[in-house]
C-alpha positions in Angstrom: -0.5 -14.6 -0.7 -3.4 -13.9 -3.0 -3.0 -17.4 -4.3 -3.9 -18.8 -0.9 -7.3 -17.0 -0.9 -10.1 -19.1 -2.3 -12.8 -17.6 -4.5 -15.1 -17.0 -1.5 -12.4 -15.1 0.4 -11.5 -13.1 -2.7 -15.2 -12.1 -3.2 -15.4 -11.2 0.5 -12.3 -8.9 0.2 -13.8 -7.3 -2.9 -17.1 -6.7 -1.2 -15.4 -5.3 1.9 -13.3 -2.8 -0.2 -16.4 -1.8 -2.2 -18.4 -1.1 0.9 -15.6 0.9 2.5 -14.8 3.0 -0.5 -18.0 3.0 -2.6 -15.9 2.1 -5.6 -15.6 -0.8 -8.0 -12.9 -3.3 -6.8 -13.8 -6.2 -9.1 -10.4 -6.1 -10.8 -8.4 -6.0 -7.5 -6.9 -9.5 -8.0 -6.2 -9.1 -11.7 -4.5 -5.7 -11.4 -2.6 -6.4 -8.2 -1.2 -9.8 -8.9 1.2 -11.4 -6.4 -0.3 -9.5 -3.5 0.1 -10.4 0.1 -3.0 -9.9 2.3 -3.5 -9.2 6.0 -7.0 -9.9 7.2 -9.0 -9.3 10.4 -12.0 -11.5 11.0 -14.8 -11.1 13.4 -16.1 -13.8 15.8 -18.1 -15.4 13.0 -15.1 -15.6 10.7 -16.2 -12.8 8.4 -13.5 -10.4 7.1 -13.9 -7.0 8.7 -10.6 -5.3 7.9 -8.0 -5.8 5.1 -4.8 -4.5 3.8 -2.4 -5.8 1.1 0.9 -5.1 -0.5 2.4 -5.7 -3.8 6.0 -5.4 -4.9 6.8 -2.1 -6.6 10.2 -0.6 -7.5 10.4 3.0 -6.3 13.5 5.1 -6.9 14.3 8.2 -4.8 16.6 10.6 -6.6 20.3 9.7 -5.9 19.5 6.1 -4.9 19.1 2.8 -6.7 15.7 1.4 -7.3 14.3 0.1 -4.0 12.3 -3.1 -3.5 9.1 -1.6 -2.1 6.1 -3.1 -0.4 3.3 -0.9 -1.9 0.3 -1.0 0.4 -3.2 -1.1 -1.3 -6.8 -1.6 -0.4 -6.7 -0.7 3.3 -10.4 -1.1 4.2 -12.6 -1.8 7.2 -16.3 -2.6 7.1 -18.3 0.6 7.6 -20.1 -0.7 10.7 -16.7 -1.6 12.3 -14.8 1.6 11.5 -13.3 3.5 14.4 -12.6 0.3 16.4 -8.9 0.1 15.7 -9.1 -2.7 13.2 -7.3 -1.0 10.3 -4.7 0.1 12.8 -4.2 -3.5 14.0 -4.0 -4.8 10.4 -1.4 -2.1 9.4 0.7 -2.8 12.5 0.8 -6.5 11.6 1.6 -5.6 8.0 4.4 -3.2 9.1 5.8 -5.8 11.5 6.0 -8.4 8.7 7.9 -5.9 6.5 10.3 -5.0 9.3 11.2 -8.6 9.9 12.0 -9.3 6.2 15.3 -7.5 5.2 14.5 -7.9 1.5 12.0 -5.0 1.7 13.8 -1.7 1.4 10.8 0.6 1.7 7.1 0.7 2.4 4.9 3.1 0.5 1.2 3.9 -0.2 -1.1 6.5 -1.6 -3.1 7.7 1.4 -6.8 8.5 1.6 -6.2 9.9 5.1 -2.6 11.0 5.6 -3.2 11.8 9.3 -4.2 8.2 10.0 -1.0 6.8 8.5 1.2 9.5 10.0 0.3 8.3 13.5 1.5 4.8 12.5 4.9 6.0 11.5 4.4 6.8 7.8 5.9 9.9 6.3 4.4 12.1 3.6 6.7 12.4 0.6 7.4 16.1 0.2 9.3 16.1 -3.1 7.9 15.7 -6.7 6.5 12.4 -7.9 7.0 10.8 -11.3 6.3 7.6 -13.2 9.1 5.9 -15.1 7.8 4.9 -18.5 10.2 3.7 -21.2 13.3 5.9 -21.1 11.5 8.9 -19.6 9.8 10.1 -16.5 6.2 11.5 -16.6 5.3 14.0 -13.9 2.5 12.9 -11.5 -0.4 15.3 -11.0 0.3 17.7 -8.1 -2.7 16.5 -6.1 -1.2 12.9 -5.8 0.3 12.0 -2.5 2.6 9.2 -1.4 3.7 8.2 2.1 6.6 6.0 3.0 7.5 3.7 5.8 11.2 3.5 6.6 12.3 -0.1 7.2 15.7 -1.5 8.5 17.0 -1.7 4.9 15.9 1.8 3.9 18.9 3.9 3.0 19.8 6.2 5.9 20.4 9.1 3.5 16.9 8.9 2.0 15.4 12.4 1.8 11.7 12.9 1.3 12.2 16.2 -0.5 13.8 14.6 -3.6 12.1 13.2 -6.7 10.5 9.9 -6.2 9.6 7.7 -9.2 7.8 4.4 -9.6 7.4 2.1 -12.6 4.3 2.5 -14.8 1.5 0.1 -14.1 -2.0 -0.6 -15.3 -4.7 1.1 -13.2 -3.8 3.6 -10.6 -0.3 4.8 -11.1 0.3 5.4 -7.4 
């Protein structure tokens, strides 16, 4: 849990994400509260790869709202990329979700869909929307979401239907 990370570890995660993406991640822990982190450390104990998930409530058309582990901030130190670290972190993350029957779905917004596809994630083919108040706001057509089916995922889930998520501060997906 994010609460278990001390300020030095939080700073190290932020620095790792910023070096991997070239973007500002200073608000990571404020915007993604209650997150669960999976870390890979090198032989010196430095964090070299990271992924986290937060609870989101996604709703595929024709289904109730599903308790979803929404994966964020998958990052590996630039000098360690291509060594299988992100793959290992995601396999651990996926294994944790599979073992916990309270998770009904895994989801993420991919920077590289091919990377996630080889790990069992499926690209959502249908339209995307954000639930806000009583309505649904369409998501821009360039947005992508991938899902990971878990033991509690409804068997009838079709990736061609409308998928909605609750509105949140920051990135919507």
